[in-house]
N, C-alpha and C positions, 0 to 999 in steps of 0.2 A: 363689446368694444375691446380692441386690442391695442397695445402699445409696444414699441420695441426700444430697447436700450442695450448698450454694450457696457459691461462692467470694465472700468479702466483700472490702472494700477493704484489709483487712489482708494479704490474699494478693498484692496487686499486685506487691510487690517480687520475687516468685518468677518472674514473667514477664520474659523477657529485657529488660534495661534499654535496650539499643540499639533493640530493636524498638519499645518503648513511646515512646522519644524520636522515632523516625521518624514515628510517628503523631501525637504531640502537638505536635511542632515540626519539621515536615518542612523540610529545607534548601530554599532558594530555587531551586536547580537543578531542582526537580521541578515548578515551577509550569507552567501552560500556556505554550506557546512559539509564539505565532502568527507567521504570515508577515506582515511589515509591508511592504506594497506601496508603494514610493516612486514612485507614479504618480498620474495624474489632474491634478495641479497642481504648481506649483513647490514643492520642499521647501525651506522657509526655516528658519533656526535658531530663530526665535521659535516657530513652530508646532511644530517638532520637539521643543523643550523642553517645550512645553505638553502634547504627546501623551505623552512619556516619563513625565512626572509623573502623568498620568491613568492610564497603564498601571500604574505602581507602586502607586497608590492602589487600583486594582482587583485587586491580588494577582497581576499579571503581571510577572514579573521576568526573563523571557527573550524575546527578539525575534529573528526572522530577517529581516535586511535583504535585500529582493528587489525587482527591477525588472521590470515587465511589458514595457516597450518600451525596452530598454536602448540600442539603437543606431538606432532608427528606428520609424516607426509600426508597431503590432502589434495585431492583433485589433480594429481600429477605434480604438485608443488612439493619441494623439499621442506623439511621442518624449518620454521622461521628462526632466524638468527639475529638477536638472541631469542631463545625460546620464551614464549609467553609466561609471565609471572616468575621467571628466573631472577636471581639477584641482579644480573646485568640488565635485564629488561626493566626492572624497577629503577635502576640507575638512569637508563635512557629516558624513562617517563618523567622522572624528577627533573632531569636536565631540560626536557621539552617544556615542562611547566615553568622553569626559570626563564627560558627564552621567550615563551609565550607571554609571560608577565611583562618582560622588557618590551615586547613588540605590541602590547595592547591586544593580544589575541586570547581566545579561550579554547580549551580542549574539552572533548567528551571522551568517555571510555565505552567500549563495547563490552557487554556483560558476558558474552560467550554462553549464555543460558539457552538460547534458541539455536539458530543455525551455527554449528560449531564442530570442530574436531577436538575440542578440549575435553569432552566427555566428563563434564563436571558432575552430572547426575550419577554417572557410573562410578566415579570416584567416591561419592558420598555413600552409595549403596554397597560398594565393596567393603567399606569400613563399617557401615551400619545397615545390614541387610533389611532391617525392619522399615527402612525409608523407601523401599520399593512400593509402587502402587499396585492396583489391581483393576481388572476389567471383569465384567460379568459375561458369562456365556450360558445359553440355554440350549439343551439338546435332548434328543431321545436317548434313554439309557436302559440298562437292565439291572435287576437285582440278582446277585449270586450269593447264596447263603445268607440272604436277608440284608446284604450290604450292596451299595452301588459300585459298579465298576468304573473307576476313575482312570484317566489317561494323563501321562506326562506330568505337568506341574499343576494340574487341577486341584483345587481344594473345594470341598463340599460346602455349599451355602444352603441349599434346600432340596428336598425330594418331593415331587408332586405327582399326583395322578395324571393320567393323560388328559383329563378334563381340567386340570389346573388346581386341584385341591391339595393343600399342604398335608403331607403325611407326617405323623409323629416320628421323631428320630431320637434314638438313644445317643448318649455322649460319644459312643464309639462309631456312630454312623449307621448303626443297624436300624431297620424298620421293624418294630415289634409285630409279630404275627404274620410276617411276609417272608418267604424264602426266595421266590423267583418271580419273574414277570416284568413286563415293560413299565417304565416310569418316565417322568420328565425331570431332568436334572437342571438345576441352576448352580453353576460353579464359578469360582473366582480364579482367574489366571493372572500371573504377575505381569506388570508393565514396568517400564523403565524407572518411573519415579512417582512418588505420592505427593501430588500438588494439593491434596486435600488435608494434609497432615501438617499443622503448624510447626511441630518440632523438626520434621524433615526439611521443610522449606527454610527454617532458620539456619540449619546446617548448610544448605545450598547458598543462601544469600551471604552467609559469613565467609564462604570461600572467595567471593569476589568483592562485594560491597564492604564486608568487614575488613578485608585486607587493605582496601583503600583508606578506610578509617584508621587503621593501624599505621600505615606507611606514609600517607600523604594528607593528613587531616588539615594541614595549613592551606591546602589549595582547594579543598572541597567547597563549592559555592562561590569561589572567587575566580581562580584560573580555570578550574574544572567546572564547567557549566552544567554538566549532566551526564547521563548515560544513554545508550541506545540498545534496544533489544530487537532482534530480528527473528521472525518465524519461531516463536515459542511453540513447543510441541503441544499436541492435544492434551488437555487436562484429563486425568484418569477418571473413569466412571465410578470407581468403588474404592473404599478404604475399610480397614478392619473395624473401625468404630461407626460405620455408616448406619447400621440398624439402630444402634443406641441413639445416635444423633437424630435420626429420623423420628424416633418415638418421642424424644424430648421436644423437637421443633414442630412436629405435625400432630402430635397427640394420638397417634395410633401406630400399630405394628405393621411395618412394611412386609415382614417375612411371608405372610400368607398371600401377598399380592405380587410377589416378584415376577411371576410369569406375565403379568400385564405389561412389563417393560419391553417385551419382545413381540415381534410379528405385528400384523395388522390387528386392530382392536376396536372396541366400541367406545362410546363416550365415557362409560365408567372407567375403563382402562386408561383413557386419556386423562381423566382427573387424577388417577394414581400417578401417571407419568409426570403430570404437572407438579405434584408434591415432591416426587423424586428429584426432578430438575431444580426445584426451588431449594431443596436442602443441598444438593450438589453445588449449585451456584454459590450459596452462602458459605459453604465450607471452603471453596476455592477462593472466594473473595477475601475471607477472613485470614486464610493461611498464606496466600501469595500476593494478591493484587493490592490489598489495603496496606500491608507492611511495606511492600515495595514502593508504593506511592508516598507513604508517610516518611520513609527513609530519605527520599529526595527532598520532600517538602521541608523537613526539619533542617536540612543543610542548605536551603536556598537554591536547590538544583532542579532541573527539569529531567523528565524521562521521556524519550522518544521511542516509538515502536512501529514496526511494520510486521504484522503477524502473518500466519500461514494462509496460503491461498485456498479457497477464495473468501475466507473470513475477512481478509484485509479489505474486501469491498463491501462488507456488511451484508453479504447474501444471507437471508434469514435461515435457510436450511443449514448450510455448512457452518455458519458462525455459531449456531446452536450446537451442532454436533461436535465441533472442535473445542469451543470455549464455554459451553453450557448456557451462558447468558452474557453475550458480548457487551451490551451496554452496561450492565450492572458490574461486571468485573473490570472493564477497561476505563470506566469513568475515573478511576484513581490514577491513571497515567496522564501526566500533565501535557504531553506533546504527542499523544498517540496519533498515528496516521497510517500511511501505507506506502508501498512503492507504486510505480506507474501501472501496475496491474490491478490496483485497488480502486478506492473511491474517496475523494476528498470531501464531498458533501456529507456523507455519513459521519465522518470524523469531525468535520467542522461543526455539525449539529451537536455532537456529543460534547465538544469543547464549549460551545455556547451554553448548553444546559448546565454544565458543571464549572463554569467560570474559568476556563483555560484559554490562553491567548494563541498558543502555537499549535499548528497542525502539520505533522511531519509529511514530507514527500521525498522518498528515496527514488531517484531517477537519474539516468535512463540506462540501466544495465542492459547488456546484450544487444544494444542498438547498433553496435559496430563503431568503427573509427571515422566514418564518413560524415557524421552529423556536424554541421557548422553551428556557430553561435546563433545565426538567424534561424536555423532549424530548431535548435533547442529552445529559444525564446518562444517560438510558435508552439512547440509541444507543451510548454509550461502554461500556456494561456488557459486551457480548460480547467487545469488544477487550481490555478490562481482564482479563476472566476467562481469555483465551487468551494473555495475557502482555505486552500493550502497556504501556510505562512512560514514554513521552514523548509527551504529547498536544500536537499541533501544529495548532491551529485554522488552517484554510486562509487566513483573510483578516482582516486589519485594514487598511483602505485609508488612505493618507495623506490622501486627499480623496475625497469622493463628489460634489463639484461640484454642489451644490444638488439632489442626488438623481439626477444624470444619469450618475454613474460607478460602475461595479461590475465585478467580475471573478469569475465563478462564485460568486455570493453564497451565504451572508451575510457581513457584516462583524461579528464578535463583539466589540463594543466599546461606547463611549459613544453610538453611533448607534442602539442598541437600548434599548427601554423597560426592559429588565431590568438595565441596567448598574449601577444602584445596589445590586443584589444580587450582582454578579459576584464580589466579593471572597469571599463564602461559597462560591460555585461553584469558584473557583480554589483555595481552601484544600482543598476536598474532593478535587479532582484531585490536588493535591500530596500529600495524605495517602495516597491509594491508590498513586500512582506510587512514592513513597518506600518505603512499607511493602512493596510487592511487588518491591523489589530486595534485601530483607533475606534472608539465608539462601540455601538452594538449593531450587528447585522440585522437588517430590516426584513421581516417576513410576516405575512399575514396567514399563511397556510402551514399546517404541520401534518406530516404523514406518519402514522403510527408504525413503528417497527414491529412486525408481527411475531415477536419472540414467543409470546404465550401460546399461539397456535402451533408453533414448531415444537415447543416442549411437550405439548399434549399429544402431538401426532407422531413424533419420530421415535421408532423403536431403536433400542441399543444395537441391534444386529443389522441395521441398514448401513451398507457401505458408505463411506465418505467419498464423494466425487470431488476431487481437487481440481480437475481440469475437464472441460467438456460438459456436455449435457447429460442429464439423467432423468429417468421417468419418475423416480421416487415412489415406485409402486407399493413398497412395503409400508408406507406411511398410513396413519389412521384417518387422515383427511386429505383433501386434494391440495397438498402443500406445493405441488408443481404450479398449480394455478395461483396460489397465494404468492409464491415467489415471483411469478411472471407479472402479476398485477402490480406488485410492489416495484419491480424493476421498470415496468412500463411507466409508472408514475414518476419515480425519482431518477431513473437512468443510472449510468455507471460510466465514469470517465477513464476506464481502462484504455491505456495507450494502444494496446494491441487489438482490442475488441470493444471499441467505443459503442455504448448504447445510449441513444438520446433519451432525454426525459420529456414526457408529455407536458409536464408542468413548465419545464424550461422553455420548450417550444411555444407555449402559450404566453410566455412572458410573466409567469407567476413566481414570485420569490417565495421559497418554502424552506422549511427545516424538516428534519426527521426527529421524531420524539419517541422516547422510551416509556415503558410502563411506570418505572420508578418516578420519573419526572411528573407524569400525569397524577400519580398517587399523592405527590406532595404539592400539587398545584393549588393555586388560589383562584377564585372566580371574581370577575368584575362584569359589569353590564356588557353583554355581547362578546365576551372574550374569556380566555383562560390564561392565567399568568403563572410563570415559573421564574422566580427571581425578578430580574429587570425586564424580562421579555414576555410578550403576550401574542396570542394568535386568536383570530376570530373563527377559524375554520380548521377542523381536524378531519383528515381522510383516513378511513379504515380499509386496508387492502385485503378483501376476501378472507377474513379471519373468523373461523367458526368458534374459536375459544378466545375469551378475553379475561384478564384478571378482573376480579370483582371491583377493585379500586379504580381500574381504568374505566370500566363500564359506568361506575358511579360518577366519575369526573366528567364523562361525556354527557351523561344525563343532565348534570348541573349546567354544563355549557349550553345545552339546548334550552333548558328552562330559563336561562338568563339572556336568551336572544342570539346566541352563537349558532354556528352551523356544524353539523356532523354529517359527512357524506360517506356512505359505505359503497365501495367499488367491488363488485363481485358478490360473493355469498354473504348473506347476513350473519351476524354472530348469533350463536345458539346457546353456548355453554359458558359457565364460569369455570376457571381453572380451580383445581384442588378438590379433594373429596368433600370438603365442607363449603365449597364455593357456592354462592347464591345464583343459581340459574335464573331465578325470578328477577334479579337485578338486570341481567343481560336481556331478559325478555322485555322488561320495561323499556330498555334502550331500543331494542329491535322494533317495538311497536309504537315508539314515540311518534306523535303526530307531526313533529317537526323534523324527524330524521329523513334525510334524502338518500336515495338508493339508485345506483346506476350499474350497468353491466360491466363496463370496462373503462380503461383510462381515457379513451377518446371521448366517451360520453361524459366522463367526469370533467374534462376540460371544457366541454360545451356548457355544462351546468354552471361552471365557475367563471364564465366569460364576463359577467358583470363585476365580479371581484377583481379581475385583471384590469378593468377600466378604472376601478376606484382606488387601486393601490397607490402607495406614496410616490413611486417613481417607476418609469418604464420606457422602453424604446422598442424597436422592431427586432431586438435580439435579447437573449438572457442577460441580466445584470446581477452584480453583487453590490448592494447598497449598504453603507454603514452610516449611522446617524448618532449625533449627540447634541441635545438641545436644539438650537435652530440651525446648526451646521450639518452638512451631509457630504458624502463622497461616494461616487459610483465607479466601479471598475467596468469599463466599456470595451468589449472586444471588437476587433476589426472584422472578424469572421466567426461563424458558429459551426462546429465548436472551435475550429481554428482553420488555418490555410493548408493543412495536411490532409489528404484524402484518407478515408477509412473504408473498410478495415485495412490495417497494415499487414495483417496476417490472417489467412483464411483457415488454417488448420489449428487444431488444439495443440497445446504444449508450447515449448520454448523454441520454436523453429526460428532460424535466422531470417531476418527481414531483408528481402532482396533489394528494396529501394524505398525511397521516401517520395510520396506524391505531394510535394510542397510547391505551392504557386502563390507568390505574394500578391498577384492580381486579384486574389479572392478577398483581400482586405478592402473594405469600403473607405471612402474618403470623408464621409459625413454621417453623423447620427443625429436624429432629432429626439431629444430626451424630454419627456413630459413629467412635470413635478406637480403634485397636488398641494401646492402652497405658493404664495407670492415669493419670488426670489429677487433679492436686492443685488446680489453680486454672484458671479460664477466664473470659474476659470477651468481651462483644460490643461492638465499636467501630463507631460510625456515622460514616463519613467526611463525610457531609453536614453534620453538626452538631458533630462532635468529641466527642460523648457516649460515655462508657464505662460499661457496666453489667455486673453479675455475671451469670453463667450457671449454671443449675441443672445439676448433674452427677450422673448415675446411674452408680455404679460396679458393674461386672460382672466381678469378678476382675481379669484382665489386660486387660480392655477397658473402655471408658467410653462413655456416651451423654450428649451435650451437648444440652440442650433450649434452643434459641436462639429467643428472642423478637425477631424482626426489626422489629416495629412497622410492618410493611408497607413497609419501606424498599426502594428499588431494589436496593441491595447493602449488605452489612455485612461487616466483618472480624471473625472469631472468633479470638482468641488464647488459647493455653493453655500450661500448663507440666505436664510429666509428673511423676508422683510419687505417693506414697501419698495416699489420699483424706483430706480434712480431716474435722473433726468432723461427724458425721451430724446433719442438721437436717431437719425435715419439709419436704415440698414447699411452694413458695411458694403463697399463697392465689390463687384465681382472681381475675382483674381484675374490678372492679365492672361491672355491666351498663351498656351504652351508653345514654345519654340523647339524645334527638333534640329539637332546637329548630327551630321553623318560622321561617325567615328570608326567606320568599318575598315579604313585603310590607313597606311602610314605608321603602323606599329612595328616596333622592334622588340626583341626580348633578350634577357640575360638571366643566367641562373643565379639566384640570390638565396642562400640558406636562410630559413626562417626558424629552424629548430636548434635546440641546445644539446650538444653531445658532451658536455663537460664531464659527466659521470658515466659515459658509455651506455646511455639509455637507448640510443638509436643504432649504434654500430660499434663494433670492437675493432681494434683496441680502444680503451677509454681515451676520449679526447680526440679521436680521429676526425679530421676535417670532412665536412659534408658538402664542400663546394665543387666537387667533381661529379659530373653526371655519370651515373652507373647504367650501363646497358647490359641486360641479362639475356636478351633474345637475339639470336643471329641465325643466318642460314648456313647450313653445313651439309657436306656430302662425303661419302666414303667411296674412294676409288672413282669409278666412272658413273656412280649412281646419281639419282636425282637430288637436287638441292632440297633440303627439308628444314623447316623451322626448328630451332634447337634452343634449349634452355641451358645457359652456361653452368658448368660443373656437373650437369646431370648426364653422366656417361655410364654409370653402372647399370647392368641389365640382368634380368632374370626372366625365365618363362614361368608363367603362373596359369593355373587352371581354376577358373571360378566355377566350381561345381560342387555337388555334395560328395561326401566321403565315399559312398559306395560306387561312385563312377570314376574315382581316381585310378589311373592305370598302375600296374605294378612298377616298382622302381627298375631302372635300367641296370643291367649287370655291367661288369668292367668291359667285356668285349663289345657290348652294344654301345657303350660310351665311346670306345675307341673308334668305332665305325662312324658315329655321329661326328666326332672330332675330325676325322679324315674327309668328311663330306660325302661318305658313301651311303648314308641313310639320313632321313629327316628326324629331328628331335621329337616333333609332335605334330599332330594334325592342326589345321587352322583354328580349332576351338581354343587352343592355348593362346594367351595374351603375352605381350612383351611389357614388362614393368621396367621403367627407367627411373633412377633416383640419383641423388647426390650424396656422396659420403660426408660432405660438410653440412648439408642443409636438409637431408632427408627427402621424403617424397615431395614433389612439387605441389601437389594439391594439399590445401589446408584441411587436415582431417581432425582438427581439434574441436570443431563445433563452435557454438557461440560463446563458450566459456574461455576459449583461448589456450595458447601454449603456456608452458610453465618454466621457461628458462633452460630447457635441455631437450634434446631429441629423445623422445621416449621410444620404446620398442614398438608401441602401437603406431607411432608416427612413421617409422620405417616399416613399410608393409612387410608382413611375414607370411 
């Protein structure tokens, strides 16, 4: 039996009050938080105040202070003025804090530890050479006079037979009883910095965070909301104390086993590698990530981060190569996320497991100036739906220098025609970000991040593939398959190379879970619990190695009626030399363990789970719940209304166009809820409108008929409880009427951009209401009319060929004959280059990162 009712405004009080408040009046902390690049021109107090007031008027209440060229010219940009951390720079920051406090705004600082020209690590190691790190190398070598021949900056760690046996070595490096012959050497080679050394990291953090403590303590945690870290370098594989630390933590000597860290290897070597990575991860966590997270927590601040590609997407292979154990290290960063080449789901899961509310999204650098607010809102949809809650527009430049300065554009501010509407956009972002931090994200499925298999399988000498595909042939197990199965299951919302999730497409809400969380989990009938959250089903993506604690947790889940589904290869080994393979064997042979070949088969096996989950529709959802109230982020298209892929080649190629079509948005969704629903509303974050939803009651289940109005995304909020008074279904909307507007238009030029500070044209303040025409037809003498670009009249002959084909230079006499027209300058293979003395070459040769306020020699073709 079914009944229908429509929740009216009198039911509003039943929906969670805090949830409604977050939507209707989101705190300013949730506004867009752009990177405010203090670059291009001098940062003056007057202009800084003008910009802060413009930001506030546009609904931007959070800004990240960042310098592109902090210590010297960078990417073609001149050194920032004032120079980063100079006395004048600190004066400007303090004044910015005063103004922000007055305006109800908050500032963040960029730490310059990752992507940077500040060279902080280099400054520390110049003063303290011992703070440099090391990496290990293994190579074939020779003994000469009983000693190994070392090259360059190599320092000896161990000498081994060609079969891998450790040779005894005297303190001076000599091998007793051996004069000559081939050996295998393991050496240490310096790296830029030692992230495994607490003393070195303390010096590094003191350079930035300590200076803020000393200069602006009154603003930390109040006006200064947090810091941002971008593209932290790879953590180093070795430190001087590693062998001692390993012996203390693992209970045996690593020295005889160092060759196992290189090349393809067997299971025994994989166990050694696991122990090595466990120590390396612990040292990195204790030296860098834990103190960094604690510094912010003690001051009531957040730390956002977007790390190196492709670790920023949680890719198991590269995140392990670059950061050793991404979940264990980055769990201490309270707002870690990625840019739009990363993945929000991975970081939202990490935030959920470790009780963080914010998930960083730095976007959309290098997308060009053509994106509209409509485009941008659509691009945000997949990231919002997968858990991003802190939108960090990549750029607002302090100056664009008459249109000549940019850095991986666009600049999303008053330099855009849409700025007059930005307040509505900012409010929409705030509504979604705030609402999606309420309650807890609902998911019944957890996918294990296969860090353990990566650590056991990856040799130290396997190159890191930052972009593009790799075969990973040097790995000890089929990590390519593990990574592919993982990505097939969870997907990746990379704006450039979107990869759909099989679980998403099946409508299954899921999280990604790490080993440490499983190790601390508690069990209840039919589920595994971590903190406030529980999952009935755990998927293991083709992982030959498992941590013993992980295997034990999965066995207990099966014993208590939960589900474990292995996709791909069954687990065989426990990590670590003393890990219990017998525990993993019990899991692999458990009578209730399910095993399928691939992601498609996994989805088929879980079909019953999809039908039984708390809420679902015909597209992926993000559902959050608290008590009897819930809210779902419902997209108008999957993944959005922009066609994919945007870019077919690897690397940061310029995107030629956006395939956006708002006709891809649906106008209605039918949402199924596994509970009686007493009241429901649809909230449009773009407008703030709240409308009733027609509810169809089906006993202990409900069907919500959601009229989206064709919106890119809506929020559907409901309260569980007995159905309200039955009313007939709402009448069908009136038929659409079409009016022809194709004729009768006139036009006039109306400036929409602000040139107060000369951002768009020089001289500063120049009016922009005169139409500029730069193309015209011109001819010389009686020649043909040719299209011409104004001011481009300088010409030169160039030969685009290799050096050995360039002809000999013309002598003075030959030049005279060419000048008199008696002979030709060159054959037709020479090209005519035309340029402007005032604007350089017409073709933009700056790439997607943009020009830097001056005409460089590279811009003028030479």
